[in-house]
PABANU-97012 format. One record per atom (N, C-alpha, C): residue number from 1; x, y, z; atom name. Coordinates in steps of 0.02 Angstrom, whole numbers, m for minus. Atoms other than C-alpha are relative to their C-alpha. Example, Ala and Ser with C-alpha at 12.3 -4.5 7.8 and 13.67 -1.06 7.14 Angstrom:
2
<node 1,<45,m59,0>,"N">,
<node 1,<615,m225,390>,"CA">,
<node 1,<45,60,0>,"C">,
<node 2,<m42,m59,m3>,"N">,
<node 2,<684,m53,357>,"CA">,
<node 2,<m39,55,37>,"C">,
***
This chain:
166
<node 1,<m60,37,16>,"N">,
<node 1,<m1731,778,286>,"CA">,
<node 1,<20,17,m71>,"C">,
<node 2,<m25,m20,66>,"N">,
<node 2,<m1621,828,139>,"CA">,
<node 2,<9,m62,m44>,"C">,
<node 3,<m11,55,46>,"N">,
<node 3,<m1603,721,m16>,"CA">,
<node 3,<74,m18,m1>,"C">,
<node 4,<m69,22,4>,"N">,
<node 4,<m1445,621,m46>,"CA">,
<node 4,<42,47,m43>,"C">,
<node 5,<m36,m46,44>,"N">,
<node 5,<m1397,738,m186>,"CA">,
<node 5,<18,65,37>,"C">,
<node 6,<m11,m61,m39>,"N">,
<node 6,<m1415,890,m73>,"CA">,
<node 6,<54,m12,53>,"C">,
<node 7,<m49,16,m52>,"N">,
<node 7,<m1316,806,66>,"CA">,
<node 7,<70,m3,m30>,"C">,
<node 8,<m66,5,32>,"N">,
<node 8,<m1173,765,m53>,"CA">,
<node 8,<25,68,m24>,"C">,
<node 9,<m21,m67,22>,"N">,
<node 9,<m1172,943,m123>,"CA">,
<node 9,<23,42,60>,"C">,
<node 10,<m19,m37,m61>,"N">,
<node 10,<m1166,1017,53>,"CA">,
<node 10,<68,m26,25>,"C">,
<node 11,<m64,29,m22>,"N">,
<node 11,<m1025,896,99>,"CA">,
<node 11,<57,25,m43>,"C">,
<node 12,<m52,m24,45>,"N">,
<node 12,<m926,947,m55>,"CA">,
<node 12,<15,74,13>,"C">,
<node 13,<m10,m72,m14>,"N">,
<node 13,<m952,1132,m15>,"CA">,
<node 13,<38,9,66>,"C">,
<node 14,<m35,m4,m64>,"N">,
<node 14,<m897,1107,165>,"CA">,
<node 14,<73,m19,m8>,"C">,
<node 15,<m69,22,12>,"N">,
<node 15,<m743,1013,107>,"CA">,
<node 15,<41,55,m34>,"C">,
<node 16,<m34,m54,36>,"N">,
<node 16,<m696,1152,m14>,"CA">,
<node 16,<14,59,46>,"C">,
<node 17,<m8,m58,m44>,"N">,
<node 17,<m724,1291,114>,"CA">,
<node 17,<51,m13,56>,"C">,
<node 18,<m47,14,m55>,"N">,
<node 18,<m630,1206,255>,"CA">,
<node 18,<71,m8,m27>,"C">,
<node 19,<m67,5,30>,"N">,
<node 19,<m485,1163,139>,"CA">,
<node 19,<29,70,m12>,"C">,
<node 20,<m23,m68,11>,"N">,
<node 20,<m474,1346,92>,"CA">,
<node 20,<17,34,67>,"C">,
<node 21,<m15,m28,m66>,"N">,
<node 21,<m482,1397,276>,"CA">,
<node 21,<66,m26,28>,"C">,
<node 22,<m63,29,m24>,"N">,
<node 22,<m341,1277,318>,"CA">,
<node 22,<60,33,m33>,"C">,
<node 23,<m56,m30,36>,"N">,
<node 23,<m231,1356,186>,"CA">,
<node 23,<9,74,16>,"C">,
<node 24,<m6,m73,m3>,"N">,
<node 24,<m271,1539,217>,"CA">,
<node 24,<m21,31,67>,"C">,
<node 25,<32,m37,m54>,"N">,
<node 25,<m375,1581,371>,"CA">,
<node 25,<19,m21,70>,"C">,
<node 26,<m13,23,m68>,"N">,
<node 26,<m332,1474,521>,"CA">,
<node 26,<71,20,20>,"C">,
<node 27,<m64,m27,m21>,"N">,
<node 27,<m192,1561,614>,"CA">,
<node 27,<33,m39,57>,"C">,
<node 28,<m26,39,m56>,"N">,
<node 28,<m166,1433,752>,"CA">,
<node 28,<64,m36,m23>,"C">,
<node 29,<m64,30,18>,"N">,
<node 29,<17,1379,747>,"CA">,
<node 29,<m1,m76,5>,"C">,
<node 30,<4,73,m8>,"N">,
<node 30,<m29,1204,803>,"CA">,
<node 30,<m26,m34,m63>,"C">,
<node 31,<28,29,61>,"N">,
<node 31,<m125,1175,642>,"CA">,
<node 31,<54,m4,m54>,"C">,
<node 32,<m53,m1,50>,"N">,
<node 32,<31,1217,541>,"CA">,
<node 32,<57,m48,13>,"C">,
<node 33,<m56,44,m16>,"N">,
<node 33,<143,1088,627>,"CA">,
<node 33,<2,m61,m46>,"C">,
<node 34,<3,55,47>,"N">,
<node 34,<86,949,511>,"CA">,
<node 34,<m36,22,m63>,"C">,
<node 35,<34,m17,62>,"N">,
<node 35,<34,958,330>,"CA">,
<node 35,<m70,m31,2>,"C">,
<node 36,<69,23,m9>,"N">,
<node 36,<m157,946,337>,"CA">,
<node 36,<m38,5,m65>,"C">,
<node 37,<45,m4,57>,"N">,
<node 37,<m279,904,200>,"CA">,
<node 37,<m66,m34,19>,"C">,
<node 38,<66,28,m13>,"N">,
<node 38,<m465,870,206>,"CA">,
<node 38,<m11,m56,m51>,"C">,
<node 39,<8,57,46>,"N">,
<node 39,<m495,696,134>,"CA">,
<node 39,<m73,m16,m13>,"C">,
<node 40,<71,17,9>,"N">,
<node 40,<m681,674,162>,"CA">,
<node 40,<m42,39,51>,"C">,
<node 41,<48,m31,m45>,"N">,
<node 41,<m832,759,238>,"CA">,
<node 41,<m64,m41,m4>,"C">,
<node 42,<62,38,m4>,"N">,
<node 42,<m982,658,295>,"CA">,
<node 42,<m51,44,37>,"C">,
<node 43,<52,m42,m29>,"N">,
<node 43,<m1140,758,328>,"CA">,
<node 43,<m60,m44,14>,"C">,
<node 44,<60,38,m18>,"N">,
<node 44,<m1291,685,418>,"CA">,
<node 44,<m57,19,m46>,"C">,
<node 45,<57,m11,45>,"N">,
<node 45,<m1454,672,323>,"CA">,
<node 45,<m40,62,16>,"C">,
<node 46,<36,m60,m19>,"N">,
<node 46,<m1530,816,421>,"CA">,
<node 46,<44,63,m3>,"C">,
<node 47,<m49,m54,8>,"N">,
<node 47,<m1376,926,386>,"CA">,
<node 47,<18,34,66>,"C">,
<node 48,<m14,m29,m66>,"N">,
<node 48,<m1351,953,573>,"CA">,
<node 48,<70,m17,25>,"C">,
<node 49,<m66,21,m23>,"N">,
<node 49,<m1184,863,594>,"CA">,
<node 49,<45,m15,m60>,"C">,
<node 50,<m48,13,53>,"N">,
<node 50,<m1028,854,489>,"CA">,
<node 50,<64,m28,31>,"C">,
<node 51,<m64,29,m21>,"N">,
<node 51,<m878,741,515>,"CA">,
<node 51,<51,18,m54>,"C">,
<node 52,<m52,m20,48>,"N">,
<node 52,<m722,814,433>,"CA">,
<node 52,<60,m45,13>,"C">,
<node 53,<m58,45,m5>,"N">,
<node 53,<m589,683,402>,"CA">,
<node 53,<60,36,m30>,"C">,
<node 54,<m60,m35,22>,"N">,
<node 54,<m415,757,389>,"CA">,
<node 54,<59,m50,1>,"C">,
<node 55,<m62,38,4>,"N">,
<node 55,<m252,677,337>,"CA">,
<node 55,<56,46,21>,"C">,
<node 56,<m54,m41,m27>,"N">,
<node 56,<m101,742,431>,"CA">,
<node 56,<66,m36,m13>,"C">,
<node 57,<m67,27,13>,"N">,
<node 57,<77,713,372>,"CA">,
<node 57,<48,30,49>,"C">,
<node 58,<m49,m24,m48>,"N">,
<node 58,<215,725,498>,"CA">,
<node 58,<10,m53,54>,"C">,
<node 59,<m13,46,m55>,"N">,
<node 59,<275,645,658>,"CA">,
<node 59,<m64,m10,41>,"C">,
<node 60,<58,14,m42>,"N">,
<node 60,<154,571,784>,"CA">,
<node 60,<m15,60,45>,"C">,
<node 61,<8,m59,m42>,"N">,
<node 61,<183,722,895>,"CA">,
<node 61,<m33,57,m39>,"C">,
<node 62,<29,m52,43>,"N">,
<node 62,<143,841,751>,"CA">,
<node 62,<m73,m15,m15>,"C">,
<node 63,<69,19,13>,"N">,
<node 63,<m15,744,713>,"CA">,
<node 63,<m45,16,60>,"C">,
<node 64,<40,m13,m60>,"N">,
<node 64,<m76,755,893>,"CA">,
<node 64,<m8,75,11>,"C">,
<node 65,<2,m73,m8>,"N">,
<node 65,<m33,941,902>,"CA">,
<node 65,<m48,31,m50>,"C">,
<node 66,<44,m27,52>,"N">,
<node 66,<m123,975,738>,"CA">,
<node 66,<m73,m14,16>,"C">,
<node 67,<69,16,m19>,"N">,
<node 67,<m280,884,796>,"CA">,
<node 67,<m24,43,58>,"C">,
<node 68,<19,m45,m56>,"N">,
<node 68,<m278,987,957>,"CA">,
<node 68,<m16,70,m28>,"C">,
<node 69,<12,m66,30>,"N">,
<node 69,<m264,1146,853>,"CA">,
<node 69,<m66,3,m38>,"C">,
<node 70,<63,2,37>,"N">,
<node 70,<m408,1093,741>,"CA">,
<node 70,<m60,m1,48>,"C">,
<node 71,<54,3,m49>,"N">,
<node 71,<m515,1052,893>,"CA">,
<node 71,<m13,69,31>,"C">,
<node 72,<9,m67,m30>,"N">,
<node 72,<m483,1225,966>,"CA">,
<node 72,<m26,50,m51>,"C">,
<node 73,<24,m45,52>,"N">,
<node 73,<m521,1308,798>,"CA">,
<node 73,<m69,m18,m24>,"C">,
<node 74,<66,25,22>,"N">,
<node 74,<m686,1214,781>,"CA">,
<node 74,<m53,55,1>,"C">,
<node 75,<50,m54,m4>,"N">,
<node 75,<m791,1363,837>,"CA">,
<node 75,<9,51,m55>,"C">,
<node 76,<m14,m47,54>,"N">,
<node 76,<m705,1481,716>,"CA">,
<node 76,<m21,m29,m67>,"C">,
<node 77,<15,32,64>,"N">,
<node 77,<m722,1357,573>,"CA">,
<node 77,<m76,m4,m11>,"C">,
<node 78,<73,5,7>,"N">,
<node 78,<m907,1330,608>,"CA">,
<node 78,<m31,68,m14>,"C">,
<node 79,<29,m67,12>,"N">,
<node 79,<m946,1517,617>,"CA">,
<node 79,<19,25,m69>,"C">,
<node 80,<m21,m21,68>,"N">,
<node 80,<m846,1548,458>,"CA">,
<node 80,<m40,m38,m53>,"C">,
<node 81,<43,39,46>,"N">,
<node 81,<m942,1407,371>,"CA">,
<node 81,<m69,31,m5>,"C">,
<node 82,<66,m31,m1>,"N">,
<node 82,<m1105,1488,425>,"CA">,
<node 82,<m1,65,m39>,"C">,
<node 83,<m4,m63,36>,"N">,
<node 83,<m1047,1654,353>,"CA">,
<node 83,<7,m12,m75>,"C">,
<node 84,<m14,11,71>,"N">,
<node 84,<m987,1580,187>,"CA">,
<node 84,<m54,m39,m36>,"C">,
<node 85,<50,43,32>,"N">,
<node 85,<m1125,1454,154>,"CA">,
<node 85,<m70,23,18>,"C">,
<node 86,<70,m18,m12>,"N">,
<node 86,<m1311,1484,140>,"CA">,
<node 86,<m39,m61,23>,"C">,
<node 87,<37,55,m30>,"N">,
<node 87,<m1383,1355,257>,"CA">,
<node 87,<m44,27,56>,"C">,
<node 88,<44,m22,m54>,"N">,
<node 88,<m1527,1373,377>,"CA">,
<node 88,<35,m7,67>,"C">,
<node 89,<m39,11,m61>,"N">,
<node 89,<m1420,1298,515>,"CA">,
<node 89,<68,m26,m21>,"C">,
<node 90,<m68,24,13>,"N">,
<node 90,<m1233,1275,512>,"CA">,
<node 90,<10,m65,39>,"C">,
<node 91,<m7,64,m35>,"N">,
<node 91,<m1191,1094,554>,"CA">,
<node 91,<53,3,55>,"C">,
<node 92,<m51,10,m50>,"N">,
<node 92,<m1097,1047,711>,"CA">,
<node 92,<56,m39,m34>,"C">,
<node 93,<m55,34,34>,"N">,
<node 93,<m924,994,653>,"CA">,
<node 93,<45,m34,50>,"C">,
<node 94,<m50,34,m39>,"N">,
<node 94,<m798,872,719>,"CA">,
<node 94,<56,m22,m48>,"C">,
<node 95,<m58,19,40>,"N">,
<node 95,<m623,841,653>,"CA">,
<node 95,<23,m69,22>,"C">,
<node 96,<m23,68,m14>,"N">,
<node 96,<m567,661,641>,"CA">,
<node 96,<62,m15,m43>,"C">,
<node 97,<m60,18,37>,"N">,
<node 97,<m397,594,591>,"CA">,
<node 97,<m16,m58,m47>,"C">,
<node 98,<13,51,51>,"N">,
<node 98,<m413,496,429>,"CA">,
<node 98,<62,m43,m8>,"C">,
<node 99,<m57,46,4>,"N">,
<node 99,<m300,344,434>,"CA">,
<node 99,<1,m39,m66>,"C">,
<node 100,<6,40,61>,"N">,
<node 100,<m353,277,263>,"CA">,
<node 100,<61,8,m45>,"C">,
<node 101,<m59,m9,43>,"N">,
<node 101,<m205,354,170>,"CA">,
<node 101,<60,m37,29>,"C">,
<node 102,<m55,35,m32>,"N">,
<node 102,<m82,285,297>,"CA">,
<node 102,<m8,m75,m9>,"C">,
<node 103,<13,72,10>,"N">,
<node 103,<m165,114,288>,"CA">,
<node 103,<12,m20,m72>,"C">,
<node 104,<m11,15,71>,"N">,
<node 104,<m163,122,99>,"CA">,
<node 104,<74,m3,m17>,"C">,
<node 105,<m72,0,10>,"N">,
<node 105,<22,165,100>,"CA">,
<node 105,<31,m64,28>,"C">,
<node 106,<m26,61,m30>,"N">,
<node 106,<57,20,217>,"CA">,
<node 106,<m17,m61,m43>,"C">,
<node 107,<21,56,43>,"N">,
<node 107,<m42,m98,105>,"CA">,
<node 107,<42,m3,m64>,"C">,
<node 108,<m41,m2,60>,"N">,
<node 108,<53,m41,m49>,"CA">,
<node 108,<70,m24,15>,"C">,
<node 109,<m66,23,m19>,"N">,
<node 109,<217,m66,42>,"CA">,
<node 109,<2,m75,12>,"C">,
<node 110,<3,72,m11>,"N">,
<node 110,<164,m240,97>,"CA">,
<node 110,<m6,m38,m65>,"C">,
<node 111,<6,33,66>,"N">,
<node 111,<112,m285,m80>,"CA">,
<node 111,<65,3,m38>,"C">,
<node 112,<m66,m5,32>,"N">,
<node 112,<278,m221,m147>,"CA">,
<node 112,<49,m49,30>,"C">,
<node 113,<m45,46,m33>,"N">,
<node 113,<371,m322,m17>,"CA">,
<node 113,<m16,m72,m20>,"C">,
<node 114,<21,67,20>,"N">,
<node 114,<270,m477,m60>,"CA">,
<node 114,<22,m15,m71>,"C">,
<node 115,<m21,9,69>,"N">,
<node 115,<305,m453,m244>,"CA">,
<node 115,<75,m11,m4>,"C">,
<node 116,<m73,7,m1>,"N">,
<node 116,<491,m433,m208>,"CA">,
<node 116,<19,m69,25>,"C">,
<node 117,<m15,65,m27>,"N">,
<node 117,<493,m590,m101>,"CA">,
<node 117,<m18,m56,m49>,"C">,
<node 118,<19,51,51>,"N">,
<node 118,<401,m688,m236>,"CA">,
<node 118,<51,m2,m56>,"C">,
<node 119,<m50,0,53>,"N">,
<node 119,<528,m632,m365>,"CA">,
<node 119,<64,m34,23>,"C">,
<node 120,<m59,35,m28>,"N">,
<node 120,<668,m691,m249>,"CA">,
<node 120,<m10,m75,0>,"C">,
<node 121,<15,71,m2>,"N">,
<node 121,<583,m859,m227>,"CA">,
<node 121,<3,m29,m71>,"C">,
<node 122,<m1,24,70>,"N">,
<node 122,<560,m875,m416>,"CA">,
<node 122,<72,m3,m25>,"C">,
<node 123,<m70,1,22>,"N">,
<node 123,<743,m829,m446>,"CA">,
<node 123,<37,m58,32>,"C">,
<node 124,<m32,56,m34>,"N">,
<node 124,<799,m957,m316>,"CA">,
<node 124,<m23,m66,m31>,"C">,
<node 125,<25,60,31>,"N">,
<node 125,<687,m1088,m396>,"CA">,
<node 125,<33,m12,m68>,"C">,
<node 126,<m34,7,64>,"N">,
<node 126,<764,m1053,m566>,"CA">,
<node 126,<72,m23,10>,"C">,
<node 127,<m69,22,m14>,"N">,
<node 127,<938,m1070,m492>,"CA">,
<node 127,<2,m73,20>,"C">,
<node 128,<4,70,m21>,"N">,
<node 128,<888,m1234,m410>,"CA">,
<node 128,<m12,m45,m60>,"C">,
<node 129,<13,40,60>,"N">,
<node 129,<819,m1298,m576>,"CA">,
<node 129,<63,m5,m43>,"C">,
<node 130,<m61,1,39>,"N">,
<node 130,<980,m1248,m663>,"CA">,
<node 130,<51,m47,32>,"C">,
<node 131,<m45,45,m35>,"N">,
<node 131,<1082,m1337,m529>,"CA">,
<node 131,<m21,m73,m9>,"C">,
<node 132,<25,67,11>,"N">,
<node 132,<971,m1490,m544>,"CA">,
<node 132,<14,m24,m71>,"C">,
<node 133,<m13,18,70>,"N">,
<node 133,<988,m1487,m733>,"CA">,
<node 133,<74,m14,m10>,"C">,
<node 134,<m72,11,6>,"N">,
<node 134,<1177,m1470,m720>,"CA">,
<node 134,<20,m66,34>,"C">,
<node 135,<m15,62,m36>,"N">,
<node 135,<1185,m1611,m592>,"CA">,
<node 135,<m26,m60,m40>,"C">,
<node 136,<29,54,40>,"N">,
<node 136,<1069,m1719,m698>,"CA">,
<node 136,<42,m13,m62>,"C">,
<node 137,<m40,10,61>,"N">,
<node 137,<1172,m1689,m855>,"CA">,
<node 137,<68,m29,17>,"C">,
<node 138,<m65,29,m18>,"N">,
<node 138,<1335,m1728,m763>,"CA">,
<node 138,<m9,m73,20>,"C">,
<node 139,<14,70,m16>,"N">,
<node 139,<1256,m1888,m696>,"CA">,
<node 139,<m9,m39,m64>,"C">,
<node 140,<9,34,64>,"N">,
<node 140,<1203,m1932,m873>,"CA">,
<node 140,<67,m10,m34>,"C">,
<node 141,<m66,6,32>,"N">,
<node 141,<1379,m1898,m937>,"CA">,
<node 141,<40,m54,36>,"C">,
<node 142,<m36,51,m38>,"N">,
<node 142,<1455,m2003,m796>,"CA">,
<node 142,<m28,m69,m16>,"C">,
<node 143,<32,63,16>,"N">,
<node 143,<1330,m2142,m832>,"CA">,
<node 143,<18,m23,m70>,"C">,
<node 144,<m19,16,68>,"N">,
<node 144,<1368,m2134,m1017>,"CA">,
<node 144,<72,m23,m3>,"C">,
<node 145,<m70,21,m2>,"N">,
<node 145,<1554,m2145,m980>,"CA">,
<node 145,<6,m70,28>,"C">,
<node 146,<m2,67,m28>,"N">,
<node 146,<1523,m2298,m871>,"CA">,
<node 146,<m26,m51,m50>,"C">,
<node 147,<27,45,51>,"N">,
<node 147,<1418,m2376,m1010>,"CA">,
<node 147,<52,m12,m54>,"C">,
<node 148,<m51,7,51>,"N">,
<node 148,<1555,m2343,m1136>,"CA">,
<node 148,<56,m45,25>,"C">,
<node 149,<m53,43,m27>,"N">,
<node 149,<1684,m2425,m1021>,"CA">,
<node 149,<m24,m72,2>,"C">,
<node 150,<27,67,m2>,"N">,
<node 150,<1569,m2575,m998>,"CA">,
<node 150,<m1,m31,m69>,"C">,
<node 151,<1,25,68>,"N">,
<node 151,<1548,m2591,m1186>,"CA">,
<node 151,<71,m18,m22>,"C">,
<node 152,<m69,16,17>,"N">,
<node 152,<1736,m2583,m1207>,"CA">,
<node 152,<23,m64,34>,"C">,
<node 153,<m18,61,m35>,"N">,
<node 153,<1758,m2716,m1075>,"CA">,
<node 153,<m31,m61,m33>,"C">,
<node 154,<34,56,33>,"N">,
<node 154,<1629,m2827,m1161>,"CA">,
<node 154,<33,m14,m68>,"C">,
<node 155,<m33,10,65>,"N">,
<node 155,<1709,m2798,m1332>,"CA">,
<node 155,<68,m33,10>,"C">,
<node 156,<m67,27,m13>,"N">,
<node 156,<1880,m2835,m1259>,"CA">,
<node 156,<m5,m74,21>,"C">,
<node 157,<8,69,m22>,"N">,
<node 157,<1817,m2993,m1174>,"CA">,
<node 157,<m23,m44,m59>,"C">,
<node 158,<21,37,60>,"N">,
<node 158,<1732,m3047,m1338>,"CA">,
<node 158,<60,m14,m44>,"C">,
<node 159,<m60,9,41>,"N">,
<node 159,<1895,m3020,m1430>,"CA">,
<node 159,<45,m54,30>,"C">,
<node 160,<m42,50,m33>,"N">,
<node 160,<1987,m3125,m1302>,"CA">,
<node 160,<m30,m69,m10>,"C">,
<node 161,<33,64,9>,"N">,
<node 161,<1858,m3264,m1315>,"CA">,
<node 161,<8,m25,m72>,"C">,
<node 162,<m8,19,69>,"N">,
<node 162,<1868,m3264,m1504>,"CA">,
<node 162,<72,m21,m14>,"C">,
<node 163,<m71,16,9>,"N">,
<node 163,<2057,m3267,m1496>,"CA">,
<node 163,<14,m68,29>,"C">,
<node 164,<m11,64,m32>,"N">,
<node 164,<2054,m3416,m1379>,"CA">,
<node 164,<m31,m56,m41>,"C">,
<node 165,<32,51,40>,"N">,
<node 165,<1935,m3510,m1494>,"CA">,
<node 165,<42,m16,m61>,"C">,
<node 166,<m40,11,60>,"N">,
<node 166,<2049,m3489,m1640>,"CA">,
<node 166,<60,m38,15>,"C">,
***
């Protein structure tokens, strides 16, 4: 069984080699329908199996076609890895569609939408507070006007009472 350090070095080498093959060597037209990049390679502890996670940009149809092309090129990729790398046994490889970038993009979009909605709620709350403040101040002004009229009425009635006493 290989050490963790050896496993990670082999995984990094496989990732580098397969990325290079995707750009230059694989001639299958199906692989070129979507933009493909190797996102991660997981190698088993005994170096016998490698899972190659690929991110594919394009339509759903292009993604499916690209995965079919990669599956058919698996034998070529494995033999080319064996030729390029110095390993006792070349690992069995399998290509898997990596959805983590798509999920990450969706999460970022959801967070942006949430932030936007929160800013709208905050803006509406500020407008409501301003309306409440305006309403409150107009009520205060109306109340003050009513108080002033009441004081005038009391002053006027006091004047009348004083005049009658005289």
